[in-house]
Predicted model as a PDB file, atoms N, CA, C, CB and O in Angstrom, pLDDT in the B-factor column:
MODEL        1                                                                  
ATOM      1  N   MET A   1      72.249 109.256 111.528  1.00 57.00           N  
ATOM      2  CA  MET A   1      72.298 107.854 111.884  1.00 57.00           C  
ATOM      3  C   MET A   1      73.262 107.097 110.988  1.00 57.00           C  
ATOM      4  CB  MET A   1      70.915 107.241 111.805  1.00 57.00           C  
ATOM      5  O   MET A   1      73.907 106.153 111.445  1.00 57.00           O  
ATOM      6  N   ALA A   2      73.380 107.486 109.720  1.00 59.00           N  
ATOM      7  CA  ALA A   2      74.282 106.774 108.817  1.00 59.00           C  
ATOM      8  C   ALA A   2      75.728 106.948 109.244  1.00 59.00           C  
ATOM      9  CB  ALA A   2      74.098 107.261 107.383  1.00 59.00           C  
ATOM     10  O   ALA A   2      76.553 106.063 109.018  1.00 59.00           O  
ATOM     11  N   ASP A   3      76.042 108.082 109.861  1.00 85.00           N  
ATOM     12  CA  ASP A   3      77.407 108.309 110.313  1.00 85.00           C  
ATOM     13  C   ASP A   3      77.804 107.325 111.414  1.00 85.00           C  
ATOM     14  CB  ASP A   3      77.562 109.742 110.810  1.00 85.00           C  
ATOM     15  O   ASP A   3      78.962 106.914 111.483  1.00 85.00           O  
ATOM     16  N   LEU A   4      76.863 106.946 112.269  1.00 87.00           N  
ATOM     17  CA  LEU A   4      77.177 105.994 113.330  1.00 87.00           C  
ATOM     18  C   LEU A   4      77.561 104.642 112.749  1.00 87.00           C  
ATOM     19  CB  LEU A   4      75.989 105.841 114.281  1.00 87.00           C  
ATOM     20  O   LEU A   4      78.481 103.985 113.237  1.00 87.00           O  
ATOM     21  N   GLY A   5      76.866 104.238 111.722  1.00 88.00           N  
ATOM     22  CA  GLY A   5      77.207 102.974 111.081  1.00 88.00           C  
ATOM     23  C   GLY A   5      78.572 103.005 110.423  1.00 88.00           C  
ATOM     24  O   GLY A   5      79.330 102.038 110.494  1.00 88.00           O  
ATOM     25  N   LEU A   6      78.880 104.126 109.782  1.00 89.00           N  
ATOM     26  CA  LEU A   6      80.195 104.252 109.150  1.00 89.00           C  
ATOM     27  C   LEU A   6      81.315 104.281 110.190  1.00 89.00           C  
ATOM     28  CB  LEU A   6      80.249 105.517 108.288  1.00 89.00           C  
ATOM     29  O   LEU A   6      82.390 103.724 109.972  1.00 89.00           O  
ATOM     30  N   ILE A   7      81.054 104.930 111.310  1.00 89.00           N  
ATOM     31  CA  ILE A   7      82.057 104.951 112.384  1.00 89.00           C  
ATOM     32  C   ILE A   7      82.263 103.541 112.931  1.00 89.00           C  
ATOM     33  CB  ILE A   7      81.626 105.916 113.525  1.00 89.00           C  
ATOM     34  O   ILE A   7      83.396 103.147 113.208  1.00 89.00           O  
ATOM     35  N   ALA A   8      81.192 102.785 113.088  1.00 90.00           N  
ATOM     36  CA  ALA A   8      81.315 101.408 113.583  1.00 90.00           C  
ATOM     37  C   ALA A   8      82.071 100.535 112.591  1.00 90.00           C  
ATOM     38  CB  ALA A   8      79.929 100.810 113.856  1.00 90.00           C  
ATOM     39  O   ALA A   8      82.888  99.706 112.992  1.00 90.00           O  
ATOM     40  N   ILE A   9      81.807 100.712 111.312  1.00 92.00           N  
ATOM     41  CA  ILE A   9      82.540  99.962 110.299  1.00 92.00           C  
ATOM     42  C   ILE A   9      84.024 100.346 110.319  1.00 92.00           C  
ATOM     43  CB  ILE A   9      81.936 100.213 108.900  1.00 92.00           C  
ATOM     44  O   ILE A   9      84.894  99.483 110.202  1.00 92.00           O  
ATOM     45  N   GLY A  10      84.303 101.626 110.466  1.00 91.00           N  
ATOM     46  CA  GLY A  10      85.688 102.081 110.550  1.00 91.00           C  
ATOM     47  C   GLY A  10      86.411 101.501 111.757  1.00 91.00           C  
ATOM     48  O   GLY A  10      87.579 101.123 111.671  1.00 91.00           O  
ATOM     49  N   ALA A  11      85.706 101.433 112.884  1.00 91.00           N  
ATOM     50  CA  ALA A  11      86.314 100.856 114.083  1.00 91.00           C  
ATOM     51  C   ALA A  11      86.605  99.372 113.874  1.00 91.00           C  
ATOM     52  CB  ALA A  11      85.395 101.053 115.306  1.00 91.00           C  
ATOM     53  O   ALA A  11      87.654  98.878 114.286  1.00 91.00           O  
ATOM     54  N   GLY A  12      85.695  98.680 113.248  1.00 93.00           N  
ATOM     55  CA  GLY A  12      85.914  97.261 112.975  1.00 93.00           C  
ATOM     56  C   GLY A  12      87.052  97.028 112.008  1.00 93.00           C  
ATOM     57  O   GLY A  12      87.847  96.104 112.184  1.00 93.00           O  
ATOM     58  N   ILE A  13      87.131  97.858 110.993  1.00 94.00           N  
ATOM     59  CA  ILE A  13      88.229  97.735 110.027  1.00 94.00           C  
ATOM     60  C   ILE A  13      89.564  98.034 110.699  1.00 94.00           C  
ATOM     61  CB  ILE A  13      88.011  98.684 108.828  1.00 94.00           C  
ATOM     62  O   ILE A  13      90.566  97.380 110.410  1.00 94.00           O  
ATOM     63  N   ALA A  14      89.580  99.016 111.593  1.00 92.00           N  
ATOM     64  CA  ALA A  14      90.833  99.364 112.290  1.00 92.00           C  
ATOM     65  C   ALA A  14      91.361  98.180 113.085  1.00 92.00           C  
ATOM     66  CB  ALA A  14      90.617 100.567 113.227  1.00 92.00           C  
ATOM     67  O   ALA A  14      92.557  97.892 113.052  1.00 92.00           O  
ATOM     68  N   VAL A  15      90.493  97.504 113.787  1.00 93.00           N  
ATOM     69  CA  VAL A  15      90.940  96.355 114.587  1.00 93.00           C  
ATOM     70  C   VAL A  15      91.250  95.164 113.684  1.00 93.00           C  
ATOM     71  CB  VAL A  15      89.866  95.967 115.633  1.00 93.00           C  
ATOM     72  O   VAL A  15      92.245  94.469 113.891  1.00 93.00           O  
ATOM     73  N   GLY A  16      90.406  94.928 112.691  1.00 94.00           N  
ATOM     74  CA  GLY A  16      90.589  93.759 111.834  1.00 94.00           C  
ATOM     75  C   GLY A  16      91.852  93.812 110.999  1.00 94.00           C  
ATOM     76  O   GLY A  16      92.595  92.833 110.929  1.00 94.00           O  
ATOM     77  N   LEU A  17      92.096  94.935 110.371  1.00 95.00           N  
ATOM     78  CA  LEU A  17      93.279  95.043 109.515  1.00 95.00           C  
ATOM     79  C   LEU A  17      94.577  95.060 110.324  1.00 95.00           C  
ATOM     80  CB  LEU A  17      93.190  96.299 108.660  1.00 95.00           C  
ATOM     81  O   LEU A  17      95.583  94.496 109.895  1.00 95.00           O  
ATOM     82  N   THR A  18      94.555  95.699 111.480  1.00 94.00           N  
ATOM     83  CA  THR A  18      95.774  95.682 112.295  1.00 94.00           C  
ATOM     84  C   THR A  18      96.029  94.285 112.855  1.00 94.00           C  
ATOM     85  CB  THR A  18      95.669  96.704 113.444  1.00 94.00           C  
ATOM     86  O   THR A  18      97.180  93.874 113.002  1.00 94.00           O  
ATOM     87  N   GLY A  19      94.969  93.562 113.165  1.00 94.00           N  
ATOM     88  CA  GLY A  19      95.155  92.182 113.616  1.00 94.00           C  
ATOM     89  C   GLY A  19      95.722  91.307 112.520  1.00 94.00           C  
ATOM     90  O   GLY A  19      96.598  90.480 112.774  1.00 94.00           O  
ATOM     91  N   LEU A  20      95.233  91.478 111.308  1.00 95.00           N  
ATOM     92  CA  LEU A  20      95.737  90.716 110.171  1.00 95.00           C  
ATOM     93  C   LEU A  20      97.199  91.063 109.888  1.00 95.00           C  
ATOM     94  CB  LEU A  20      94.876  90.980 108.927  1.00 95.00           C  
ATOM     95  O   LEU A  20      98.017  90.173 109.656  1.00 95.00           O  
ATOM     96  N   ALA A  21      97.521  92.338 109.908  1.00 93.00           N  
ATOM     97  CA  ALA A  21      98.905  92.753 109.663  1.00 93.00           C  
ATOM     98  C   ALA A  21      99.841  92.232 110.747  1.00 93.00           C  
ATOM     99  CB  ALA A  21      98.996  94.278 109.585  1.00 93.00           C  
ATOM    100  O   ALA A  21     100.965  91.819 110.464  1.00 93.00           O  
ATOM    101  N   SER A  22      99.370  92.256 111.981  1.00 93.00           N  
ATOM    102  CA  SER A  22     100.186  91.738 113.077  1.00 93.00           C  
ATOM    103  C   SER A  22     100.414  90.243 112.937  1.00 93.00           C  
ATOM    104  CB  SER A  22      99.527  92.041 114.418  1.00 93.00           C  
ATOM    105  O   SER A  22     101.515  89.755 113.195  1.00 93.00           O  
ATOM    106  N   ALA A  23      99.396  89.521 112.535  1.00 93.00           N  
ATOM    107  CA  ALA A  23      99.532  88.071 112.358  1.00 93.00           C  
ATOM    108  C   ALA A  23     100.523  87.739 111.250  1.00 93.00           C  
ATOM    109  CB  ALA A  23      98.170  87.440 112.045  1.00 93.00           C  
ATOM    110  O   ALA A  23     101.339  86.829 111.396  1.00 93.00           O  
ATOM    111  N   ILE A  24     100.455  88.468 110.153  1.00 94.00           N  
ATOM    112  CA  ILE A  24     101.388  88.223 109.040  1.00 94.00           C  
ATOM    113  C   ILE A  24     102.821  88.524 109.472  1.00 94.00           C  
ATOM    114  CB  ILE A  24     101.009  89.086 107.805  1.00 94.00           C  
ATOM    115  O   ILE A  24     103.737  87.757 109.175  1.00 94.00           O  
ATOM    116  N   ALA A  25     103.012  89.637 110.171  1.00 92.00           N  
ATOM    117  CA  ALA A  25     104.361  90.004 110.621  1.00 92.00           C  
ATOM    118  C   ALA A  25     104.879  89.025 111.661  1.00 92.00           C  
ATOM    119  CB  ALA A  25     104.369  91.424 111.194  1.00 92.00           C  
ATOM    120  O   ALA A  25     106.045  88.632 111.638  1.00 92.00           O  
ATOM    121  N   GLU A  26     104.001  88.638 112.567  1.00 91.00           N  
ATOM    122  CA  GLU A  26     104.439  87.766 113.645  1.00 91.00           C  
ATOM    123  C   GLU A  26     104.749  86.349 113.170  1.00 91.00           C  
ATOM    124  CB  GLU A  26     103.389  87.720 114.719  1.00 91.00           C  
ATOM    125  O   GLU A  26     105.551  85.648 113.786  1.00 91.00           O  
ATOM    126  N   SER A  27     104.127  85.934 112.093  1.00 92.00           N  
ATOM    127  CA  SER A  27     104.391  84.580 111.608  1.00 92.00           C  
ATOM    128  C   SER A  27     105.840  84.439 111.149  1.00 92.00           C  
ATOM    129  CB  SER A  27     103.434  84.226 110.458  1.00 92.00           C  
ATOM    130  O   SER A  27     106.508  83.464 111.494  1.00 92.00           O  
ATOM    131  N   SER A  28     106.321  85.392 110.386  1.00 93.00           N  
ATOM    132  CA  SER A  28     107.704  85.285 109.908  1.00 93.00           C  
ATOM    133  C   SER A  28     108.706  85.571 111.026  1.00 93.00           C  
ATOM    134  CB  SER A  28     107.938  86.249 108.739  1.00 93.00           C  
ATOM    135  O   SER A  28     109.744  84.916 111.118  1.00 93.00           O  
ATOM    136  N   ILE A  29     108.396  86.535 111.862  1.00 93.00           N  
ATOM    137  CA  ILE A  29     109.315  86.864 112.961  1.00 93.00           C  
ATOM    138  C   ILE A  29     109.361  85.729 113.981  1.00 93.00           C  
ATOM    139  CB  ILE A  29     108.890  88.180 113.652  1.00 93.00           C  
ATOM    140  O   ILE A  29     110.426  85.398 114.503  1.00 93.00           O  
ATOM    141  N   GLY A  30     108.217  85.144 114.256  1.00 91.00           N  
ATOM    142  CA  GLY A  30     108.169  84.033 115.208  1.00 91.00           C  
ATOM    143  C   GLY A  30     108.946  82.828 114.712  1.00 91.00           C  
ATOM    144  O   GLY A  30     109.664  82.182 115.476  1.00 91.00           O  
ATOM    145  N   ALA A  31     108.799  82.527 113.426  1.00 93.00           N  
ATOM    146  CA  ALA A  31     109.544  81.395 112.865  1.00 93.00           C  
ATOM    147  C   ALA A  31     111.044  81.637 112.938  1.00 93.00           C  
ATOM    148  CB  ALA A  31     109.126  81.144 111.412  1.00 93.00           C  
ATOM    149  O   ALA A  31     111.804  80.728 113.273  1.00 93.00           O  
ATOM    150  N   ALA A  32     111.474  82.851 112.630  1.00 93.00           N  
ATOM    151  CA  ALA A  32     112.897  83.181 112.706  1.00 93.00           C  
ATOM    152  C   ALA A  32     113.391  83.132 114.148  1.00 93.00           C  
ATOM    153  CB  ALA A  32     113.158  84.568 112.105  1.00 93.00           C  
ATOM    154  O   ALA A  32     114.502  82.670 114.409  1.00 93.00           O  
ATOM    155  N   ALA A  33     112.575  83.605 115.078  1.00 92.00           N  
ATOM    156  CA  ALA A  33     112.977  83.602 116.485  1.00 92.00           C  
ATOM    157  C   ALA A  33     113.104  82.188 117.017  1.00 92.00           C  
ATOM    158  CB  ALA A  33     111.979  84.386 117.328  1.00 92.00           C  
ATOM    159  O   ALA A  33     114.042  81.886 117.755  1.00 92.00           O  
ATOM    160  N   VAL A  34     112.176  81.318 116.655  1.00 92.00           N  
ATOM    161  CA  VAL A  34     112.258  79.924 117.108  1.00 92.00           C  
ATOM    162  C   VAL A  34     113.475  79.244 116.501  1.00 92.00           C  
ATOM    163  CB  VAL A  34     110.973  79.149 116.737  1.00 92.00           C  
ATOM    164  O   VAL A  34     114.149  78.464 117.173  1.00 92.00           O  
ATOM    165  N   GLY A  35     113.761  79.532 115.241  1.00 93.00           N  
ATOM    166  CA  GLY A  35     114.950  78.975 114.610  1.00 93.00           C  
ATOM    167  C   GLY A  35     116.233  79.440 115.280  1.00 93.00           C  
ATOM    168  O   GLY A  35     117.166  78.659 115.468  1.00 93.00           O  
ATOM    169  N   ALA A  36     116.270  80.708 115.635  1.00 93.00           N  
ATOM    170  CA  ALA A  36     117.452  81.240 116.315  1.00 93.00           C  
ATOM    171  C   ALA A  36     117.605  80.639 117.703  1.00 93.00           C  
ATOM    172  CB  ALA A  36     117.372  82.764 116.412  1.00 93.00           C  
ATOM    173  O   ALA A  36     118.717  80.351 118.144  1.00 93.00           O  
ATOM    174  N   MET A  37     116.476  80.448 118.394  1.00 92.00           N  
ATOM    175  CA  MET A  37     116.545  79.845 119.734  1.00 92.00           C  
ATOM    176  C   MET A  37     116.930  78.375 119.665  1.00 92.00           C  
ATOM    177  CB  MET A  37     115.204  79.994 120.456  1.00 92.00           C  
ATOM    178  O   MET A  37     117.529  77.848 120.602  1.00 92.00           O  
ATOM    179  N   ALA A  38     116.595  77.711 118.571  1.00 93.00           N  
ATOM    180  CA  ALA A  38     117.024  76.317 118.415  1.00 93.00           C  
ATOM    181  C   ALA A  38     118.533  76.236 118.250  1.00 93.00           C  
ATOM    182  CB  ALA A  38     116.325  75.665 117.209  1.00 93.00           C  
ATOM    183  O   ALA A  38     119.155  75.267 118.684  1.00 93.00           O  
ATOM    184  N   GLU A  39     119.115  77.230 117.638  1.00 94.00           N  
ATOM    185  CA  GLU A  39     120.566  77.266 117.466  1.00 94.00           C  
ATOM    186  C   GLU A  39     121.277  77.692 118.745  1.00 94.00           C  
ATOM    187  CB  GLU A  39     120.936  78.209 116.332  1.00 94.00           C  
ATOM    188  O   GLU A  39     122.321  77.143 119.097  1.00 94.00           O  
ATOM    189  N   ASN A  40     120.701  78.679 119.441  1.00 92.00           N  
ATOM    190  CA  ASN A  40     121.337  79.220 120.642  1.00 92.00           C  
ATOM    191  C   ASN A  40     120.253  79.581 121.648  1.00 92.00           C  
ATOM    192  CB  ASN A  40     122.220  80.462 120.306  1.00 92.00           C  
ATOM    193  O   ASN A  40     119.451  80.482 121.401  1.00 92.00           O  
ATOM    194  N   GLU A  41     120.226  78.891 122.765  1.00 91.00           N  
ATOM    195  CA  GLU A  41     119.185  79.111 123.775  1.00 91.00           C  
ATOM    196  C   GLU A  41     119.273  80.483 124.435  1.00 91.00           C  
ATOM    197  CB  GLU A  41     119.268  78.041 124.834  1.00 91.00           C  
ATOM    198  O   GLU A  41     118.295  80.957 125.014  1.00 91.00           O  
ATOM    199  N   LYS A  42     120.418  81.111 124.355  1.00 93.00           N  
ATOM    200  CA  LYS A  42     120.587  82.421 124.998  1.00 93.00           C  
ATOM    201  C   LYS A  42     119.828  83.526 124.264  1.00 93.00           C  
ATOM    202  CB  LYS A  42     122.068  82.780 125.072  1.00 93.00           C  
ATOM    203  O   LYS A  42     119.717  84.639 124.778  1.00 93.00           O  
ATOM    204  N   LEU A  43     119.314  83.240 123.089  1.00 92.00           N  
ATOM    205  CA  LEU A  43     118.578  84.241 122.314  1.00 92.00           C  
ATOM    206  C   LEU A  43     117.095  84.271 122.645  1.00 92.00           C  
ATOM    207  CB  LEU A  43     118.755  83.983 120.843  1.00 92.00           C  
ATOM    208  O   LEU A  43     116.317  84.914 121.941  1.00 92.00           O  
ATOM    209  N   PHE A  44     116.693  83.580 123.713  1.00 92.00           N  
ATOM    210  CA  PHE A  44     115.272  83.533 124.062  1.00 92.00           C  
ATOM    211  C   PHE A  44     114.703  84.923 124.355  1.00 92.00           C  
ATOM    212  CB  PHE A  44     115.063  82.628 125.268  1.00 92.00           C  
ATOM    213  O   PHE A  44     113.624  85.257 123.866  1.00 92.00           O  
ATOM    214  N   GLY A  45     115.394  85.718 125.127  1.00 92.00           N  
ATOM    215  CA  GLY A  45     114.903  87.055 125.483  1.00 92.00           C  
ATOM    216  C   GLY A  45     114.743  87.950 124.272  1.00 92.00           C  
ATOM    217  O   GLY A  45     113.732  88.635 124.119  1.00 92.00           O  
ATOM    218  N   LYS A  46     115.751  87.939 123.413  1.00 91.00           N  
ATOM    219  CA  LYS A  46     115.670  88.761 122.207  1.00 91.00           C  
ATOM    220  C   LYS A  46     114.574  88.262 121.281  1.00 91.00           C  
ATOM    221  CB  LYS A  46     117.012  88.771 121.474  1.00 91.00           C  
ATOM    222  O   LYS A  46     113.860  89.061 120.674  1.00 91.00           O  
ATOM    223  N   GLY A  47     114.437  86.953 121.169  1.00 90.00           N  
ATOM    224  CA  GLY A  47     113.379  86.388 120.323  1.00 90.00           C  
ATOM    225  C   GLY A  47     112.001  86.721 120.849  1.00 90.00           C  
ATOM    226  O   GLY A  47     111.079  87.001 120.083  1.00 90.00           O  
ATOM    227  N   LEU A  48     111.870  86.689 122.164  1.00 90.00           N  
ATOM    228  CA  LEU A  48     110.572  87.025 122.764  1.00 90.00           C  
ATOM    229  C   LEU A  48     110.211  88.481 122.519  1.00 90.00           C  
ATOM    230  CB  LEU A  48     110.588  86.741 124.268  1.00 90.00           C  
ATOM    231  O   LEU A  48     109.068  88.795 122.186  1.00 90.00           O  
ATOM    232  N   ILE A  49     111.182  89.368 122.683  1.00 92.00           N  
ATOM    233  CA  ILE A  49     110.919  90.794 122.465  1.00 92.00           C  
ATOM    234  C   ILE A  49     110.584  91.068 121.006  1.00 92.00           C  
ATOM    235  CB  ILE A  49     112.129  91.637 122.894  1.00 92.00           C  
ATOM    236  O   ILE A  49     109.658  91.824 120.712  1.00 92.00           O  
ATOM    237  N   LEU A  50     111.330  90.458 120.095  1.00 90.00           N  
ATOM    238  CA  LEU A  50     111.059  90.670 118.670  1.00 90.00           C  
ATOM    239  C   LEU A  50     109.710  90.084 118.260  1.00 90.00           C  
ATOM    240  CB  LEU A  50     112.171  90.051 117.825  1.00 90.00           C  
ATOM    241  O   LEU A  50     109.081  90.573 117.321  1.00 90.00           O  
ATOM    242  N   THR A  51     109.268  89.049 118.952  1.00 90.00           N  
ATOM    243  CA  THR A  51     107.958  88.469 118.646  1.00 90.00           C  
ATOM    244  C   THR A  51     106.826  89.340 119.170  1.00 90.00           C  
ATOM    245  CB  THR A  51     107.848  87.068 119.236  1.00 90.00           C  
ATOM    246  O   THR A  51     105.744  89.366 118.583  1.00 90.00           O  
ATOM    247  N   VAL A  52     107.058  90.039 120.247  1.00 91.00           N  
ATOM    248  CA  VAL A  52     106.008  90.859 120.863  1.00 91.00           C  
ATOM    249  C   VAL A  52     105.828  92.200 120.131  1.00 91.00           C  
ATOM    250  CB  VAL A  52     106.342  91.112 122.344  1.00 91.00           C  
ATOM    251  O   VAL A  52     104.738  92.772 120.156  1.00 91.00           O  
ATOM    252  N   ILE A  53     106.871  92.697 119.490  1.00 91.00           N  
ATOM    253  CA  ILE A  53     106.807  94.021 118.860  1.00 91.00           C  
ATOM    254  C   ILE A  53     105.665  94.157 117.847  1.00 91.00           C  
ATOM    255  CB  ILE A  53     108.120  94.319 118.174  1.00 91.00           C  
ATOM    256  O   ILE A  53     104.985  95.183 117.857  1.00 91.00           O  
ATOM    257  N   PRO A  54     105.419  93.167 116.970  1.00 89.00           N  
ATOM    258  CA  PRO A  54     104.295  93.340 116.029  1.00 89.00           C  
ATOM    259  C   PRO A  54     102.926  93.418 116.709  1.00 89.00           C  
ATOM    260  CB  PRO A  54     104.285  92.199 115.039  1.00 89.00           C  
ATOM    261  O   PRO A  54     101.979  93.954 116.133  1.00 89.00           O  
ATOM    262  N   GLU A  55     102.816  92.894 117.916  1.00 90.00           N  
ATOM    263  CA  GLU A  55     101.536  92.954 118.612  1.00 90.00           C  
ATOM    264  C   GLU A  55     101.171  94.373 119.029  1.00 90.00           C  
ATOM    265  CB  GLU A  55     101.568  92.059 119.827  1.00 90.00           C  
ATOM    266  O   GLU A  55     100.008  94.654 119.318  1.00 90.00           O  
ATOM    267  N   THR A  56     102.149  95.262 119.061  1.00 91.00           N  
ATOM    268  CA  THR A  56     101.823  96.649 119.398  1.00 91.00           C  
ATOM    269  C   THR A  56     100.965  97.286 118.308  1.00 91.00           C  
ATOM    270  CB  THR A  56     103.109  97.467 119.606  1.00 91.00           C  
ATOM    271  O   THR A  56     100.224  98.235 118.565  1.00 91.00           O  
ATOM    272  N   ILE A  57     101.073  96.756 117.089  1.00 91.00           N  
ATOM    273  CA  ILE A  57     100.250  97.286 116.005  1.00 91.00           C  
ATOM    274  C   ILE A  57      98.769  97.080 116.327  1.00 91.00           C  
ATOM    275  CB  ILE A  57     100.613  96.609 114.658  1.00 91.00           C  
ATOM    276  O   ILE A  57      97.941  97.950 116.059  1.00 91.00           O  
ATOM    277  N   VAL A  58      98.450  95.937 116.896  1.00 92.00           N  
ATOM    278  CA  VAL A  58      97.054  95.650 117.257  1.00 92.00           C  
ATOM    279  C   VAL A  58      96.583  96.597 118.361  1.00 92.00           C  
ATOM    280  CB  VAL A  58      96.899  94.174 117.714  1.00 92.00           C  
ATOM    281  O   VAL A  58      95.434  97.037 118.370  1.00 92.00           O  
ATOM    282  N   ILE A  59      97.484  96.901 119.287  1.00 94.00           N  
ATOM    283  CA  ILE A  59      97.116  97.828 120.364  1.00 94.00           C  
ATOM    284  C   ILE A  59      96.791  99.195 119.784  1.00 94.00           C  
ATOM    285  CB  ILE A  59      98.255  97.945 121.407  1.00 94.00           C  
ATOM    286  O   ILE A  59      95.842  99.847 120.221  1.00 94.00           O  
ATOM    287  N   PHE A  60      97.572  99.632 118.802  1.00 93.00           N  
ATOM    288  CA  PHE A  60      97.274 100.920 118.160  1.00 93.00           C  
ATOM    289  C   PHE A  60      95.908 100.868 117.472  1.00 93.00           C  
ATOM    290  CB  PHE A  60      98.378 101.288 117.135  1.00 93.00           C  
ATOM    291  O   PHE A  60      95.133 101.820 117.563  1.00 93.00           O  
ATOM    292  N   GLY A  61      95.614  99.773 116.791  1.00 93.00           N  
ATOM    293  CA  GLY A  61      94.308  99.625 116.151  1.00 93.00           C  
ATOM    294  C   GLY A  61      93.180  99.627 117.164  1.00 93.00           C  
ATOM    295  O   GLY A  61      92.117 100.198 116.923  1.00 93.00           O  
ATOM    296  N   LEU A  62      93.415  98.987 118.294  1.00 94.00           N  
ATOM    297  CA  LEU A  62      92.391  98.968 119.345  1.00 94.00           C  
ATOM    298  C   LEU A  62      92.172 100.365 119.909  1.00 94.00           C  
ATOM    299  CB  LEU A  62      92.790  97.997 120.474  1.00 94.00           C  
ATOM    300  O   LEU A  62      91.038 100.751 120.192  1.00 94.00           O  
ATOM    301  N   VAL A  63      93.251 101.126 120.074  1.00 94.00           N  
ATOM    302  CA  VAL A  63      93.123 102.502 120.581  1.00 94.00           C  
ATOM    303  C   VAL A  63      92.312 103.348 119.600  1.00 94.00           C  
ATOM    304  CB  VAL A  63      94.525 103.138 120.814  1.00 94.00           C  
ATOM    305  O   VAL A  63      91.439 104.115 120.007  1.00 94.00           O  
ATOM    306  N   VAL A  64      92.603 103.206 118.317  1.00 93.00           N  
ATOM    307  CA  VAL A  64      91.843 103.946 117.307  1.00 93.00           C  
ATOM    308  C   VAL A  64      90.374 103.538 117.354  1.00 93.00           C  
ATOM    309  CB  VAL A  64      92.427 103.701 115.892  1.00 93.00           C  
ATOM    310  O   VAL A  64      89.484 104.382 117.246  1.00 93.00           O  
ATOM    311  N   SER A  65      90.129 102.251 117.515  1.00 93.00           N  
ATOM    312  CA  SER A  65      88.752 101.770 117.589  1.00 93.00           C  
ATOM    313  C   SER A  65      88.020 102.331 118.804  1.00 93.00           C  
ATOM    314  CB  SER A  65      88.730 100.251 117.630  1.00 93.00           C  
ATOM    315  O   SER A  65      86.858 102.724 118.710  1.00 93.00           O  
ATOM    316  N   VAL A  66      88.702 102.367 119.937  1.00 93.00           N  
ATOM    317  CA  VAL A  66      88.077 102.911 121.149  1.00 93.00           C  
ATOM    318  C   VAL A  66      87.795 104.402 120.977  1.00 93.00           C  
ATOM    319  CB  VAL A  66      88.982 102.677 122.384  1.00 93.00           C  
ATOM    320  O   VAL A  66      86.748 104.892 121.399  1.00 93.00           O  
ATOM    321  N   LEU A  67      88.733 105.120 120.356  1.00 93.00           N  
ATOM    322  CA  LEU A  67      88.506 106.549 120.126  1.00 93.00           C  
ATOM    323  C   LEU A  67      87.307 106.768 119.215  1.00 93.00           C  
ATOM    324  CB  LEU A  67      89.755 107.202 119.520  1.00 93.00           C  
ATOM    325  O   LEU A  67      86.526 107.694 119.430  1.00 93.00           O  
ATOM    326  N   LEU A  68      87.156 105.923 118.197  1.00 90.00           N  
ATOM    327  CA  LEU A  68      85.985 106.031 117.318  1.00 90.00           C  
ATOM    328  C   LEU A  68      84.710 105.672 118.065  1.00 90.00           C  
ATOM    329  CB  LEU A  68      86.147 105.123 116.089  1.00 90.00           C  
ATOM    330  O   LEU A  68      83.667 106.294 117.861  1.00 90.00           O  
ATOM    331  N   TRP A  69      84.794 104.664 118.933  1.00 88.00           N  
ATOM    332  CA  TRP A  69      83.633 104.239 119.712  1.00 88.00           C  
ATOM    333  C   TRP A  69      83.190 105.348 120.666  1.00 88.00           C  
ATOM    334  CB  TRP A  69      83.953 102.954 120.498  1.00 88.00           C  
ATOM    335  O   TRP A  69      81.995 105.569 120.862  1.00 88.00           O  
ATOM    336  N   ILE A  70      84.164 106.040 121.258  1.00 90.00           N  
ATOM    337  CA  ILE A  70      83.828 107.155 122.147  1.00 90.00           C  
ATOM    338  C   ILE A  70      83.129 108.260 121.354  1.00 90.00           C  
ATOM    339  CB  ILE A  70      85.103 107.708 122.844  1.00 90.00           C  
ATOM    340  O   ILE A  70      82.214 108.910 121.859  1.00 90.00           O  
ATOM    341  N   LYS A  71      83.566 108.465 120.115  1.00 82.00           N  
ATOM    342  CA  LYS A  71      82.961 109.507 119.286  1.00 82.00           C  
ATOM    343  C   LYS A  71      81.521 109.160 118.934  1.00 82.00           C  
ATOM    344  CB  LYS A  71      83.779 109.715 118.010  1.00 82.00           C  
ATOM    345  O   LYS A  71      80.706 110.055 118.711  1.00 82.00           O  
ATOM    346  N   MET A  72      81.197 107.856 118.879  1.00 78.00           N  
ATOM    347  CA  MET A  72      79.834 107.440 118.540  1.00 78.00           C  
ATOM    348  C   MET A  72      78.839 107.864 119.607  1.00 78.00           C  
ATOM    349  CB  MET A  72      79.772 105.931 118.349  1.00 78.00           C  
ATOM    350  O   MET A  72      77.678 108.139 119.304  1.00 78.00           O  
ATOM    351  N   GLU A  73      79.289 107.918 120.852  1.00 73.00           N  
ATOM    352  CA  GLU A  73      78.360 108.199 121.952  1.00 73.00           C  
ATOM    353  C   GLU A  73      78.071 109.663 122.105  1.00 73.00           C  
ATOM    354  CB  GLU A  73      78.903 107.669 123.239  1.00 73.00           C  
ATOM    355  O   GLU A  73      77.307 110.052 122.988  1.00 73.00           O  
TER     356      GLU A  73                                                      
ENDMDL                                                                          
END                                                                             
């Protein structure tokens, strides 16, 4: 039974830390992208793509969490 609790804590940490890391990365990238778009409107597509890339880290954390959750059952 103790292993189930540790797996649940691990799943929570996986999602929480990846979300925090994504937020920190996205804050600086988003600010730079908005600044670049203020200078040149044609950079919207590139700024949008660069802003979305850090969010993939959260998806990886969610996948790890789901895999751990499946192992709990």
